[in-house]
matplotlib code that plots the C-alpha trace (Angstrom):
import matplotlib.pyplot as plt

x = [-49.0, -47.7, -47.8, -44.5, -43.0, -39.5, -38.2, -34.7, -31.6, -28.2, -24.8, -22.9, -19.2, -18.1, -20.2, -19.8, -23.6, -26.5, -29.3, -32.9, -35.0, -38.7, -40.8, -44.0, -46.9, -49.1, -49.4, -46.3, -45.3, -46.7, -44.1, -45.7, -44.1, -42.8, -45.2, -48.2, -50.1, -52.1, -49.1, -48.8, -45.9, -42.9, -42.8, -40.2, -37.6, -36.6, -33.0, -32.3, -28.8, -29.0, -26.7, -25.7, -27.6, -30.8, -30.3, -29.7, -33.0, -34.9, -33.3, -34.0, -37.6, -38.3, -36.5, -38.6, -35.6, -35.6, -32.5, -31.0, -31.9, -34.4, -33.2, -34.1, -36.9, -38.3, -38.2, -40.0, -42.7, -43.1, -43.4, -46.0, -48.0, -47.8, -49.1, -51.9, -50.6, -50.4, -48.4, -50.9, -48.3, -44.8, -43.9, -40.7, -41.9, -38.9, -35.4, -33.2, -29.5, -29.3, -31.0, -34.3, -36.7, -39.4, -42.2, -44.2, -47.9, -49.0, -52.3, -52.1, -54.7, -57.1, -54.6, -52.8, -49.1, -46.8, -43.2, -40.1, -37.8, -35.1, -36.7, -34.6, -36.0, -39.5, -39.3, -37.9, -40.7, -43.4, -42.4, -42.6, -46.0, -47.4, -48.0, -48.2, -45.2, -45.7, -43.5, -44.4, -45.0, -42.5, -39.8, -40.4, -40.5, -37.1, -35.2, -36.6, -35.4, -37.5, -37.1, -36.1, -33.3, -32.2, -31.9, -29.9, -27.5, -27.0, -26.2, -23.8, -22.1, -21.6, -20.3, -17.9, -16.6, -16.1, -14.4, -12.0, -10.7, -7.2, -5.9, -4.6, -7.9, -9.7, -7.7, -9.0, -12.6, -12.1, -13.6]
y = [-15.4, -15.7, -12.7, -12.0, -9.4, -8.2, -10.3, -8.9, -7.8, -9.4, -9.1, -11.8, -11.0, -13.5, -11.9, -8.4, -7.9, -7.5, -10.1, -9.2, -12.1, -12.2, -14.3, -15.8, -14.6, -17.1, -18.9, -19.4, -22.9, -23.5, -24.5, -27.9, -31.3, -32.9, -35.1, -32.8, -33.6, -30.4, -28.1, -25.5, -26.0, -23.8, -20.5, -20.1, -17.3, -16.2, -14.8, -12.2, -10.8, -7.0, -4.0, -2.1, 1.2, -0.7, -2.6, 0.7, 2.1, -0.9, -1.1, 2.6, 2.2, -0.9, 0.7, 3.8, 6.1, 9.0, 9.7, 13.2, 13.6, 11.6, 8.4, 7.5, 5.4, 8.3, 10.4, 7.7, 7.5, 11.3, 11.5, 8.7, 10.4, 13.8, 12.2, 10.6, 7.1, 4.3, 1.1, -1.8, -4.5, -5.6, -9.2, -11.3, -13.3, -15.3, -16.6, -17.0, -17.8, -16.9, -13.5, -12.6, -10.6, -8.3, -6.1, -3.2, -2.9, 0.7, 2.4, 5.8, 7.8, 4.9, 2.5, -0.4, -0.5, -3.5, -2.2, -4.4, -3.8, -5.2, -6.9, -4.7, -1.5, -2.9, -3.8, -0.4, 1.3, -1.0, -0.2, 3.5, 3.2, 0.7, -1.8, -5.6, -7.7, -11.1, -14.0, -16.4, -19.8, -21.5, -19.0, -19.7, -23.4, -23.3, -20.9, -20.6, -22.1, -22.6, -20.5, -23.7, -24.3, -20.7, -21.0, -24.2, -22.5, -19.6, -22.1, -24.0, -20.7, -19.6, -23.0, -23.2, -19.7, -20.4, -23.7, -22.2, -19.5, -20.1, -18.6, -15.5, -14.8, -15.5, -12.8, -10.3, -11.0, -10.7, -7.7]
z = [-106.3, -102.8, -100.6, -98.8, -96.4, -96.0, -93.1, -92.8, -94.6, -94.2, -95.7, -97.7, -97.2, -99.9, -102.6, -101.0, -101.5, -99.3, -99.1, -98.6, -97.3, -98.3, -95.9, -97.2, -95.1, -93.4, -90.1, -88.1, -87.1, -83.6, -81.0, -80.4, -79.9, -83.1, -85.0, -84.6, -87.8, -87.6, -87.4, -90.2, -92.5, -91.8, -93.6, -96.3, -96.9, -100.3, -100.3, -103.0, -103.4, -104.0, -104.2, -101.1, -102.1, -102.6, -99.3, -97.5, -99.0, -97.9, -94.5, -93.7, -94.6, -92.6, -89.6, -90.0, -90.5, -92.9, -95.0, -94.9, -98.6, -100.6, -102.3, -105.8, -104.5, -102.5, -105.7, -107.6, -105.0, -105.0, -108.7, -108.8, -106.0, -107.7, -110.9, -108.9, -109.8, -107.4, -107.1, -107.0, -106.3, -107.0, -108.0, -108.1, -111.1, -112.4, -111.9, -114.9, -114.8, -111.1, -111.7, -110.2, -112.2, -110.9, -112.1, -110.7, -111.4, -111.5, -112.1, -113.7, -115.5, -115.5, -117.1, -115.6, -116.4, -115.9, -115.5, -115.6, -112.6, -110.5, -107.4, -105.1, -106.7, -106.8, -103.1, -102.0, -104.0, -102.6, -99.0, -99.7, -101.5, -99.0, -101.8, -101.4, -102.5, -104.2, -105.3, -108.1, -106.5, -108.8, -107.8, -104.1, -104.7, -106.6, -104.3, -100.9, -97.6, -94.5, -91.4, -89.5, -92.1, -91.7, -88.0, -88.4, -90.9, -88.4, -85.6, -88.0, -89.1, -85.5, -84.4, -87.4, -86.7, -83.0, -83.7, -86.3, -83.9, -82.8, -79.5, -81.2, -82.8, -79.6, -77.8, -80.4, -79.4, -75.6, -74.0]

ax = plt.figure().add_subplot(projection="3d")
ax.plot(x, y, z, "-o")
ax.set_aspect("equal")
plt.show()
């Protein structure tokens, strides 16, 4: 299993869904001249499209903000803690027909439980319970993009947006 961290959350306006990006943990690529044979490989990002409520729950936690009332994931964490159970880890373990599948490994009353979960719920709970997050290597190999590719896509998207503005649209953006 590959350890990952929540890198950031974005929004896909075409799908009208949020996207959580999981970044594999490991050494960052040094900013050395190209062709450095000893350079670490670029880290990869796994984009997972998720619902807006789950994105909000993840976002608030990674930003260190508390909601006015507990979210479902906060309730789950409180229940687990009250029962003296703990989340050992969460894993994004497969991708079937464009749907990611996750599981939560819990220890309760001396037993280990493997619970099926949507990755978004598993990630939100892991953040609250300070549990590690993992991705199956085959899932990362199949669906990840490198950080460098992500930066290039961002540059292309901005360039494309700016080039597509007509004079009327440009006036809307003037300050």
